[in-house]
C-alpha positions, 0 to 999 in steps of 0.5 A, a space after each residue: 077711205 074717202 070723205 063723202 059728206 060734210 054737214 054743219 049744225 047748230 048746238 047752243 049750250 047755255 052756261 051756268 053763269 055769265 062769263 066775263 073777260 076784258 073783251 066780252 060777256 057771254 051767257 051761252 056757247 053758240 056751238 057749231 058742229 061738223 059731221 064728216 062721213 066716209 065711204 067706209 061708214 066712219 063718222 068724224 066730229 068737230 066743232 067751233 065757237 064764234 068769238 068775233 072779238 078774238 078770231 073775227 069769226 061769227 056764226 054766219 061766217 063759220 057756216 059760210 067758210 065751211 060751205 066754201 071749203 067743203 067741195 075741196 075735201 069731198 072725195 079726199 082720202 082721209 089717210 092723206 092728212 098732209 094734203 087735206 091739211 094744206 087744202 083746209 089751210 090754203 082754202 081762204 084767208 083767216 076763218 080759223 074757227 071753221 078750219 079748226 072744226 073741219 080739221 078736228 073731224 079729219 083727225 077724228 076720222 084718221 085715228 078711228 081708221 087706225 083704231 086708236 085714241 088720237 092722243 096715241 097717234 099724235 105722240 102718246 106722252 101721257 094719259 091724264 092732265 091737270 087743268 086750272 080753273 078760270 075766274 072771270 072778271 067781277 068785283 074783287 070780293 066776288 072773284 075771291 069767293 069763287 076762288 075759295 069755292 074752286 080751291 075747295 073743289 080741288 083746283 090748285 091753279 087759278 087763272 084770273 081774268 083781268 084787264 079792265 082798270 089796273 088799280 081794280 085789277 090789283 085789288 082783285 088779285 090781292 083779294 084772291 091771294 088773301 082768300 086762297 092762301 100762299 100755296 095756290 098757283 095764280 095765273 093772270 090773263 089780261 086779254 090785251 087789256 093793259 098797256 105795256 107800262 101799265 102791265 109792268 107796274 101792275 106786276 111789280 106792285 102785285 109781286 111786292 104785295 106778295 101775290 106771287 103770280 106764276 105768269 102773265 098772259 097776253 098783257 097787251 094788244 095782240 099786234 103789239 109784239 114790241 110791247 110784249 117784249 118790253 113787258 118781258 124785259 121789265 118783269 121777273 115772271 114769265 110772259 105768255 102770248 095768247 092772242 099774239 100767237 095765232 099761227 106758226 108764223 106768229 110763234 116764229 116771230 115771237 121767238 126771234 124777237 125774244 118777246 115771250 117765255 111761252 105760248 098758249 095754243 088754241 085750235 080756234 085761233 090757229 085753225 086746228 091740229 095740223 097747224 097746232 103741231 107746227 106751233 108745238 114744234 117751233 116752241 119745242 125747238 126754241 125751248 119756250 113753254 107751251 100751254 093749251 087752252 080753248 075759247 068758251 067752246 063745246 066739249 068736242 073742241 076741248 076734247 080735241 085740244 086735250 088729245 094734243 096736250 096728252 100727246 106732247 111733253 112740251 105742253 106743260 100748262 093746261 087751261 081746259 075748263 070750259 065744259 065745266 061752265 056749261 049748264 048742259 053736257 050734250 055729248 057722249 064720251 069726251 073729256 072726263 073731269 074729276 075735280 082738276 084732273 082730266 082723262 080721255 076715254 080709251 076709244 078710237 079717235 076723239 072718243 066723243 059723240 054729240 047728241 044728234 037730237 040736239 043739233 039743228 043740221 
């Protein structure tokens, strides 16, 4: 069963409202869809989302990278997953989003060839998940109101974006805690927006104020591994690496430094499931926690990382709410939401197929 054709198309997906973090503000997902065909008439799907301020990938660079990698994959037997994984990852430096889109199409085809859902092929640990809901940066009262609304819809875990000005961030989190009460779990994601001492001071003040955070994610700059370790050594809640954990090599370095308590795995950062499995194995061996998340991206990619999360017991935290921000849902199948609870269709592969009439190939 050999790969015979690889196409890439553009599928813009507007958001219900503007999404803001410390790094960017967006109103639409510029989803790039990969369609991969085999000589046995199977079709595999993947997608990617350009997030230049995090991955360095743009719409045009993703298209160019896929065009560069395509000849290396044509003619490859889909069952030779190790060979294909190495070809994708060794094809060029960086360009993780393009690699991820190709990688998930390959894994979609692999699971389809065995006629099983991908999560079962990867481990099959569970068949449902509970996600948090992300509160994007805004005025404290706006964030508090949105938090109340999402709790009323059944979300028990809120991931709050901060990282602009520390004092305002503290006001934001205090307002959210007051609005939702003591039982709701609050995670804080600074998206590299704080300096190490600022992060320590902010967390201590928040704990003193009774905000009671579950963990703090990526409080400092991506390259500041020493800063991550400093924060971890000076606060009493877990520290999770996101932008600092792009690759298995990053995770191994973080583990050796005792810099974090956990990692957030995203396919757009690491280049796909092939690499993500290595990161999971390192984390499990080091006894640190794993979280999965996504960029603000389309349903295909979020469905793919959900399969990984369902497959592995070490993955205990889930941040897979991006499709809930989409004004339109231009796919059939894929991840299914019932409030905060997620399931996947019991179909072969990813179990998701985009509306091809909406894609500009």
